[in-house]
C-alpha positions as CSV (number, residue, x, y, z in Angstrom):
1,M,-16.7,-1.0,-6.0
2,V,-13.4,-0.3,-7.7
3,A,-14.6,3.2,-8.8
4,R,-15.6,4.1,-5.2
5,G,-12.3,2.9,-3.8
6,I,-10.4,4.9,-6.4
7,T,-12.6,8.0,-5.7
8,L,-12.0,7.7,-1.9
9,L,-8.3,7.2,-2.3
10,R,-8.0,10.4,-4.5
11,T,-9.8,12.4,-1.8
12,A,-7.7,10.9,1.0
13,N,-4.3,12.4,1.6
14,D,-1.5,11.6,4.1
15,S,-3.5,13.5,6.8
16,A,-6.4,11.1,6.3
17,P,-5.0,7.5,6.9
18,A,-8.3,6.1,7.9
19,L,-9.8,7.1,4.5
20,Q,-6.8,5.6,2.7
21,Q,-7.2,2.3,4.6
22,T,-11.0,2.2,3.8
23,A,-10.1,2.8,0.2
24,V,-7.6,-0.1,0.2
25,R,-10.1,-2.3,2.0
26,M,-12.7,-1.5,-0.8
27,L,-10.2,-2.4,-3.4
28,V,-9.3,-5.7,-1.6
29,L,-13.0,-6.5,-1.7
30,A,-13.5,-5.5,-5.3
31,D,-10.4,-7.7,-6.3
32,S,-11.8,-10.6,-4.3
33,I,-15.1,-10.4,-6.1
34,A,-13.6,-10.1,-9.7
35,S,-9.8,-10.3,-9.9
36,R,-8.4,-8.8,-12.9
37,E,-5.1,-7.1,-13.9
38,D,-6.7,-3.7,-13.5
39,T,-8.1,-4.4,-10.1
40,R,-4.8,-5.8,-8.9
41,S,-3.1,-2.7,-10.2
42,Y,-5.4,-0.3,-8.5
43,L,-5.0,-2.4,-5.3
44,A,-1.2,-2.5,-5.6
45,A,-1.0,1.3,-6.1
46,A,-3.4,2.1,-3.4
47,A,-1.6,-0.1,-0.9
48,L,1.6,1.6,-1.8
49,Q,0.1,5.0,-1.1
50,A,-1.3,4.0,2.1
51,S,1.9,2.2,3.2
52,R,3.8,5.4,2.4
53,A,1.5,7.5,4.5
54,Q,1.9,4.9,7.4
55,L,5.7,5.1,7.1
56,V,5.6,8.9,7.3
57,T,3.5,8.5,10.5
58,A,6.1,6.0,11.8
59,S,8.9,8.4,11.1
60,R,7.1,11.0,13.2
61,S,5.9,8.8,16.0
62,R,9.2,6.8,16.0
63,T,7.1,3.6,17.0
64,C,7.6,0.1,15.7
65,V,3.8,-0.4,15.7
66,D,3.4,2.3,13.0
67,V,6.3,0.7,10.9
68,R,4.6,-2.7,11.2
69,S,1.4,-1.2,9.9
70,S,3.1,0.1,7.0
71,E,4.8,-3.4,6.4
72,E,1.3,-5.1,6.6
73,T,-0.2,-2.7,4.0
74,L,2.8,-3.1,1.8
75,Q,2.2,-6.8,1.8
76,L,-1.1,-6.3,0.2
77,S,0.7,-4.5,-2.7
78,A,3.2,-7.5,-2.9
79,D,0.3,-9.9,-3.0
80,A,-1.4,-8.1,-5.9
81,I,1.9,-7.8,-7.8
82,A,2.5,-11.5,-7.4
83,R,-0.8,-12.3,-8.9
84,G,-0.1,-10.2,-11.9
85,L,-0.6,-6.7,-13.0
86,G,-0.2,-7.1,-16.7
87,E,2.7,-5.8,-18.9
88,G,1.9,-2.1,-19.3
89,A,3.9,0.8,-18.2
90,N,1.8,1.1,-15.0
91,A,2.8,-2.4,-14.0
92,T,6.5,-1.6,-14.3
93,E,6.1,1.7,-12.4
94,I,4.1,0.0,-9.6
95,S,6.7,-2.8,-9.3
96,A,9.5,-0.3,-9.2
97,A,7.7,1.8,-6.5
98,Y,7.1,-1.4,-4.6
99,E,10.7,-2.3,-4.5
100,A,11.7,1.2,-3.3
101,M,9.0,1.2,-0.7
102,R,10.1,-2.3,0.5
103,V,13.6,-1.0,1.1
104,A,12.3,2.0,2.9
105,V,10.1,-0.1,5.2
106,E,12.9,-2.6,5.8
107,N,15.2,0.3,6.8
108,A,12.6,1.7,9.1
109,I,12.1,-1.7,10.8
110,R,15.8,-2.0,11.5
111,S,15.8,1.6,12.9
112,L,12.6,1.6,14.9
113,C,11.9,-2.0,15.8
114,K,15.0,-2.8,17.8
115,E,15.0,-5.7,20.3
116,P,15.0,-4.7,23.9
């Protein structure tokens, strides 16, 4: 299941958000069956990639709904990180990328999700 999710994620690019979301869902399922540091790392990285693509979509559409989708996907990454990714270089890179993405999403929310 992990291998299929990773393969699907690699074939999906920013113009294929549905494929990215399918890959993330596969990795969520794989992690729920047998959660390990490596599955959580894959899940966190995949969610970051999908969240970034959703944020790009939001920047084009200028809609709060798209930003909120990015925020929800980013939460999957946060959850995986919180459960532990291990102590390798990948864990450090994923955590740093998450922090940068969190700031970007928060800025987009402030900009695009204004109260009426």
